[in-house]
C-alpha positions, 0 to 999 in steps of 0.5 A, spaced: 516 486 513 516 488 506 523 491 503 519 497 500 525 502 500 527 505 493 522 501 489 515 500 486 511 495 491 504 493 490 500 490 496 494 486 494 490 484 499 484 480 500 478 484 503 479 486 510 486 483 511 489 490 513 492 493 507 491 500 509 493 498 516 500 495 514 501 502 510 499 506 516 505 502 520 509 504 514 507 511 515 509 511 522 516 508 521 517 513 515 515 519 519 519 517 526 525 516 521 525 523 519 522 522 512 515 525 508 509 521 506 504 523 501 498 518 502 493 518 496 487 514 497 480 513 494 477 513 501 479 516 507 481 511 512 477 510 519 480 516 523 480 511 530 485 507 526 489 513 524 489 515 531 491 508 534 497 507 529 499 514 528 499 516 535 506 517 536 507 522 531 508 529 534 505 535 531 512 537 527 511 529 524 504 530 522 506 536 518 510 531 513 504 528 511 500 530 505 493 527 504 490 527 497 483 524 497 482 522 489 475 519 490 474 515 484 479 519 479 486 516 481 488 518 473 486 525 474 489 526 480 496 523 478 499 530 476 498 532 483 501 526 486 507 527 482 508 534 483 508 533 491 513 528 490 518 532 486 523 533 491 522 526 495 528 522 496 530 515 499 527 517 506 520 519 503 514 514 501 508 515 496 502 511 498 496 510 494 491 506 497 486 503 493 489 505 486 483 502 483 476 500 484 475 493 488 471 490 483 471 488 476 477 490 472 482 495 473 480 501 468 485 502 463 487 509 465 488 507 472 493 502 470 496 507 465 497 512 471 500 506 476 505 505 471 507 512 470 507 513 477 512 507 478 517 511 475 518 515 481 521 509 484 527 511 481 528 516 487 523 515 492 519 509 495 512 507 492 507 503 495 500 502 491 494 497 494 488 494 491 483 489 493 485 482 491 479 477 488 478 470 488 481 466 483 475 462 480 480 459 475 484 455 479 491 458 476 493 461 483 496 457 489 493 462 494 486 462 491 487 470 490 489 474 484 491 481 483 488 487 479 492 490 473 494 484 470 501 483 467 502 491 466 502 492 474 506 486 475 511 488 470 512 495 473 511 493 481 514 488 486 507 485 488 505 482 495 499 478 497 496 480 504 491 475 506 487 473 512 490 466 515 485 461 513 485 457 520 488 463 525 484 469 527 488 475 527 494 472 523 495 475 516 500 472 511 504 476 507 507 473 501 511 475 494 518 474 491 520 468 495 518 471 502 512 469 507 511 473 513 506 472 518 503 478 522 498 479 527 493 484 527 493 489 533 490 496 534 497 499 533 497 495 526 500 489 523 506 486 528 511 481 524 511 474 528 518 472 529 519 464 530 
């Protein structure tokens, strides 16, 4: 759905839209295609959703997934993520789920860490996620804004993931002249092809 290979991507989602589910689908595809994954997160995903989406991965594939729960200290754990990805290549992906808090402004040290992490996209794929927030100013066409401001926008290709306003279970992914509709299923987000 999103061309994330070999670059730094920021997925910003409205609450409950499925950013973690989307990323778990990327983990599945990466592992099934022989790649490796680092999954760094503020909060561990729901184990049932993890099992539902990753059920096709065998024991050998599971060994190619490294998980780091950084709790509230993304910036403090950046070194661990970078060391883990030192020998990663184009078939591998680093995912940082909820790189910043889901409320208020992103902390300066987290923004700096995200910008520094973006440099690894020169040799491997990188996806960071965050929660969008409602646009009270009216400057956004979608009604939602992304965290991290221009510093993140300048370092990452940003995509919005939103719940469809009229169709239950449908998500809208937009960014870089791309608009994709996807259905939320128990096995992840599935692109709707017209």
